[in-house]
C-alpha atoms as one frame of an Amber mdcrd trajectory, in Angstrom:
protein
 -16.330 -59.075 -33.608 -18.428 -60.590 -30.820 -15.481 -60.490 -28.419 -14.967
 -56.790 -29.162 -18.659 -56.100 -28.465 -18.494 -57.917 -25.109 -15.359 -55.939
 -24.195 -17.166 -52.643 -24.962 -20.187 -53.650 -22.887 -17.923 -54.666 -20.008
 -16.060 -51.341 -20.267 -19.277 -49.297 -20.057 -20.687 -51.410 -17.222 -17.515
 -50.911 -15.202 -17.570 -47.194 -16.013 -21.208 -47.053 -14.899 -20.437 -48.808
 -11.597 -17.424 -46.601 -10.861 -19.373 -43.437 -11.673 -22.326 -44.588  -9.556
 -20.049 -45.274  -6.602 -18.359 -41.876  -7.025 -21.724 -40.079  -7.190 -23.149
 -41.796  -4.101 -19.894 -41.244  -2.194 -19.698 -37.555  -3.137 -23.366 -37.046
  -2.228 -22.700 -38.695   1.127 -19.776 -36.322   1.762 -21.778 -33.258   0.660
 -25.076 -34.107   2.357 -25.892 -30.466   3.088 -25.993 -29.364  -0.552 -26.440
 -32.518  -2.645 -29.611 -34.572  -2.208 -30.264 -38.035  -3.627 -33.635 -39.554
  -2.772 -34.116 -43.185  -1.771 -33.353 -45.740  -3.111 -29.929 -44.112  -3.332
 -28.284 -46.854  -5.389 -31.002 -46.882  -8.048 -31.069 -43.098  -8.198 -27.261
 -43.113  -8.337 -27.354 -45.447 -11.353 -29.859 -43.156 -13.100 -27.688 -40.120
 -12.323 -24.584 -41.967 -13.563 -26.305 -42.973 -16.836 -27.467 -39.410 -17.390
 -24.036 -38.015 -16.547 -22.253 -40.460 -18.860 -24.592 -39.637 -21.745 -24.220
 -35.877 -21.222 -20.442 -36.256 -20.984 -20.457 -38.195 -24.264 -22.680 -35.898
 -26.310 -23.187 -32.424 -24.805 -19.964 -31.771 -22.840 -17.711 -31.940 -25.942
 -19.871 -29.265 -27.589 -19.645 -27.061 -24.504 -15.877 -27.457 -24.457 -15.648
 -26.697 -28.178 -17.654 -23.476 -27.784 -15.565 -22.335 -24.825 -12.102 -23.111
 -26.188 -10.926 -19.460 -25.908 -11.984 -19.304 -22.236 -10.369 -22.661 -21.535
  -7.103 -21.587 -23.144  -7.123 -18.214 -21.367  -7.719 -19.893 -17.996  -5.200
 -22.691 -18.670  -7.989 -25.288 -18.557  -9.501 -24.265 -15.239 -12.734 -23.219
 -16.988 -13.378 -26.934 -17.675 -14.208 -27.294 -13.967 -17.047 -24.794 -14.427
 -18.301 -26.744 -17.435 -18.370 -29.857 -15.241 -20.429 -27.966 -12.639 -22.814
 -26.804 -15.368 -23.194 -30.447 -16.464 -24.082 -31.377 -12.863 -26.700 -28.600
 -12.864 -28.078 -30.054 -16.107 -28.287 -33.518 -14.514 -30.089 -31.894 -11.573
 -32.649 -30.496 -14.035 -33.103 -33.836 -15.830 -33.212 -36.308 -12.905 -36.145
 -35.650 -10.557 -34.778 -37.513  -7.505 -31.488 -35.574  -7.563 -31.103 -31.993
  -6.419 -28.220 -29.608  -6.000 -28.736 -26.509  -3.850 -26.591 -24.089  -5.887
 -23.737 -23.758  -8.351 -21.101 -23.866  -5.597 -22.305 -27.273  -4.425 -22.377
 -28.449  -8.056 -18.784 -27.264  -8.471 -17.618 -29.091  -5.345 -19.637 -32.191
  -6.272 -18.142 -32.291  -9.788 -14.608 -31.999  -8.417 -15.134 -34.866  -5.946
 -16.871 -37.102  -8.525 -14.127 -36.439 -11.095 -11.398 -37.150  -8.566 -13.014
 -40.361  -7.276 -13.791 -41.664 -10.751 -10.262 -40.943 -11.977  -8.772 -42.584
  -8.894 -10.935 -45.703  -9.227 -10.270 -46.006 -12.964  -6.544 -45.665 -12.287
  -6.649 -48.416  -9.683  -8.599 -50.669 -12.038  -6.148 -50.264 -14.914  -3.399
 -52.343 -13.323  -1.817 -54.478 -16.028   0.326 -57.559 -15.731   3.327 -57.679
 -18.027   5.998 -60.316 -18.566   9.447 -59.237 -17.520  12.804 -60.891 -17.796
  13.658 -63.613 -15.327  16.041 -62.290 -12.752  16.766 -63.824  -9.407  15.248
 -60.808  -7.613  11.846 -60.818  -9.345   9.110 -63.274 -10.145   8.161 -64.045
 -13.759   5.353 -61.463 -13.713   5.131 -58.119 -12.052   2.320 -55.600 -11.692
   2.849 -52.297 -13.486
């Protein structure tokens, strides 16, 4: 049980770090419309915590209430929900500001892309394969 708890804590800490990096990176790219006050790393961690909590509790409700729109738009409406979540984080975190909905939309796309890319890179697993002359005993998958 204790090992499972440590694994969950490690998972959420890694998720927090990846999200923080994605937020600070996206804000750096979109400096004209996204503003994070100094200290950027600390503010980025606060934004990431807020974003993770909203994505865990409020975003599923928003998606549930907009299922017909999401189906009709083939899932593209989810991007607008993500931008609304960014606007909500802007309202809740005082050292974070987004100029308008368009910047929130662009910011949410970049953060989602970066986070997905970083999580994909981090999920490299090592598996045992058969011993052939051409391969080593283990290979990355």
